[in-house]
LUMTORZA-612613 format. One record per residue (C-alpha): x, y, z; residue number from 1. Coordinates in Angstrom, 3 decimals. Example, Ala and Ser with C-alpha at 12.3 -4.5 7.8 and 13.67 -1.06 7.14 Angstrom:
% LUMTORZA-612613
R        c1        c2        c3   nr
R    12.300    -4.500     7.800    1
R    13.670    -1.060     7.140    2
This chain:
% LUMTORZA-612613
R        c1        c2        c3   nr
R    14.106    -2.900   -10.002    1
R    15.002    -0.912    -6.905    2
R    13.138     0.583    -3.954    3
R    13.255     4.253    -2.958    4
R    12.125     5.795     0.337    5
R    10.979     9.397     0.742    6
R    10.101    10.354     4.287    7
R    11.056    11.723     7.661    8
R    14.498    11.100     9.117    9
R    13.445     8.143    11.279   10
R    11.668     6.342     8.425   11
R    14.547     6.862     6.013   12
R    17.086     5.709     8.612   13
R    15.073     2.548     9.311   14
R    14.938     1.610     5.645   15
R    18.644     2.386     5.189   16
R    19.391    -0.041     8.019   17
R    17.251    -2.608     6.183   18
R    19.376    -2.187     3.059   19
R    17.467     0.352     0.956   20
R    20.136     2.559    -0.578   21
R    17.960     5.030    -2.492   22
R    16.383     7.274     0.120   23
R    15.890    10.934     0.898   24
R    14.769    12.843     3.980   25
R    11.991    15.249     2.991   26
R    11.563    18.455     4.947   27
R     9.209    20.441     2.682   28
R     6.523    19.964     0.034   29
R     8.841    21.386    -2.613   30
R    11.513    18.921    -1.530   31
R     9.064    16.045    -1.986   32
R     8.188    17.085    -5.529   33
R    11.843    17.522    -6.501   34
R    12.839    14.175    -4.986   35
R     9.934    12.373    -6.673   36
R    10.750    13.802   -10.095   37
R    14.499    13.166    -9.778   38
R    14.334     9.445    -8.960   39
R    16.272     7.046   -11.171   40
R    14.366     5.278   -13.945   41
R    15.075     1.839   -12.437   42
R    13.014     2.565    -9.289   43
R    10.065     0.164    -9.156   44
R     8.635     0.955    -5.716   45
R     8.519     4.304    -3.942   46
R     7.749     4.173    -0.222   47
R     6.575     7.303     1.572   48
R     4.751     8.056     4.806   49
R     1.003     8.684     4.906   50
R     1.557    12.136     6.410   51
R     3.892    13.186     3.619   52
R     1.584    11.731     0.972   53
R    -1.408    13.583     2.418   54
R     0.489    16.897     2.312   55
R     1.540    16.234    -1.295   56
R    -1.556    14.546    -2.737   57
R    -1.756    16.837    -5.773   58
R     1.887    16.165    -6.661   59
R     1.327    12.417    -6.250   60
R    -1.781    12.477    -8.452   61
R     0.148    14.301   -11.197   62
R     3.018    11.822   -10.852   63
R     0.716     8.782   -11.062   64
R    -1.245    10.146   -14.037   65
R     1.830    10.084   -16.245   66
R     2.879     6.549   -15.284   67
R     1.766     3.030   -16.079   68
R     2.074     0.492   -13.275   69
R     5.637     1.304   -12.231   70
R     6.860     2.869   -10.142   71
R     4.322     1.806    -7.556   72
R     3.884     4.379    -4.793   73
R     3.157     2.814    -1.396   74
R     2.146     4.814     1.655   75
R     3.166     3.489     5.065   76
R     2.212     4.771     8.520   77
R     4.471     7.424     9.985   78
R     6.154     7.123    13.352   79
R     2.890     8.429    14.846   80
R     0.815     5.538    13.466   81
R    -1.705     5.109    10.686   82
R    -4.117     7.882     9.848   83
R    -6.279     6.023     7.342   84
R    -7.308     2.612     6.096   85
R    -4.659     0.698     4.242   86
R    -4.403     1.577     0.584   87
R    -2.931    -1.860     0.033   88
R    -6.260    -3.501     0.907   89
R    -7.915    -1.300    -1.722   90
R    -5.328    -2.417    -4.277   91
R    -5.932    -6.081    -3.385   92
R    -9.692    -5.621    -3.703   93
R    -9.243    -3.936    -7.069   94
R    -6.873    -6.663    -8.291   95
R    -8.895    -9.729    -7.248   96
R   -12.374    -8.240    -7.058   97
R   -12.999    -9.433    -3.504   98
R   -12.668    -7.595    -0.214   99
R   -10.645    -9.491     2.369  100
R   -11.650    -9.014     5.993  101
R    -8.572    -9.739     8.090  102
R   -10.671   -10.090    11.249  103
R   -12.241   -13.259     9.812  104
R    -8.888   -14.955     9.252  105
């Protein structure tokens, strides 16, 4: 199972330096949809920025509706920082049934 990154140039470059070979710089909403639909079948995790995901929410919802668990689409903060609460915490809460408050740890 491989990882793919769809995002701005800085995000893609950072992940390439970390060893992620499947990546594409996205410059338009149409480019995002094409890149998402043309990913290899062995991709297990798709990483994209929150900003790009917000602009393409309808495309992402359509993509997720036709899939089982994989590929998992993970949104990360852009170079400008996070714009919303972590979706990962929502996934953890859904998986284990308990909300984890990181401030208490």
